[in-house]
Every structure is written in C-alpha cells, then in structure tokens.
Steps between C-alpha positions, in 0.01 A plus 500: 500500500608840361211737577686811386585356157285612209525294183385639168491240222521584130485263205764567238679305233800285590706673233470842670520391864879525542506858375211590731688359801825671406337840449320464838143479368482162678695358792424140403383336179387139464530374145486177309789441265452242225853527362758225536730739685328732749663839563804517722567746776689810410474870431324561829246217465461202734329195351329255737405166345174393663369204300571300187206341320454287190312636200256257339305493177146553626224327304137440587445176691274372221771547234575166328866514609426587864518139617810394312815445706821686438603860451414754234793430268561707188283268290214496752522877543477551123200264485310670785582857399432436133126454547423725796484869576815610681427696818776727628593825669541813287832572329757641739415264787769254611261205479415596142866523399579160656197338337575651159862385528391141574244495219757635253765251615274203417337659193155496659274751327158562656219572252366780728640695793297673771670730751379550857638656818527264795602137528179408685297643212696279260436198723125565504498531121690172463248331732215635285659343191590833337860399433831387648775689684823474691420544870679454831426149628339630819250715311416213263446267799269752674268537201233233466476373144869555419766234447863608509742311278865512603721661240809335354739659522383639832380860529499682833427837652659657805313721744739776603491791740700807405622755753768766506827394659475812718179369661642160592473581872180709484250349749196579280652339192617202707148454644340517154754259353433260789123524437548425129716197584235376743221543247691313230606231746139428589414434136292813449 
C-alpha cells in the first residue's frame, strides 16, 4: 500500500519510549502502560490510545484453584502467591511496577521471584508450572495450559502509540499508526 515507506522496528522499554520519540530517535513508539492513569498529551507528545485490556492472575490450568469461580481477591491472591514462585519482568518495567504495587497492597509475599523479559515467556513458564504471574488476558488466553483469574479490584493495561505533535499530519507516521491500529483490531 505504501511501497516507498521503509519501517525499521526496535524493541525498547516503555519507560524510555517517550523520550526517544521526543528526541527524534523514533517517529512512533507502541507501548503498554500498566498504570491506572496513562500519560497525557503535552510537551510535544501525542498519545494515541489503541486498546485497553484486563490483566489477570495467570496460573497453570492444573492448579487446584484454576476451576474455582470468582476473581482473584486479596485473600485468594495471597493464597496463590504464598506457595508459588512469582514470575515477573525485571525491575524498571511498567508491568513489574504494577504487579509489585498490587502484591504490596494486599500483603502478598511470594517465597521466590524469577525475572524474565517478555510476557509470552512468562506465559510459557506459567503453563509449564514454574510459577504464577500477572499477564494481559489475551496472552493468558493464547497460551495452552494457562488459566487467567480476573483480579479484584480490576487491573488493566493500555496499549498506546506515541508520536510527536509535529508529525500529526506526516503521511508515513499516519500510515504506520493505521497499520498498528489494524493489527491490534484483528486481535494479533
């Protein structure tokens, strides 16, 4: 559709993406924000909200609590986390900060903590019975052997695209933003 457009993709942390867009290292950044209040536009940054998704407590499908109805309340979270290895992103990642905040708020203390890059890696480890983790509901659903328990209170993440306000009308940025929206709309 845009034969002259060359796209170069880089993986970077969500916490550094805004600065990279503002200093022109990237024209567009797609990030997941696990905070209750995603960033607002301002200071030369345009924020495009692309998708909102629930976060679930991911446990292996053979876990004794996998078949019980109801959400992962504070008591259930303490029970599950108290006897399992906690799987999470490394410190400094937004998903890690949100997970740590929830665990602290309900006084859930995991006996062990393993850190891994990548939510799909965490999902595979949960499926293998290596531990439990907070994961986006879509990733938990995709992974065979994983059951996602709703959280109460609800946790969510927002998929955002960040661009500079000065590139709002740039055809290349517009085409890339459209492609990202299409990809997320199709469930990929």
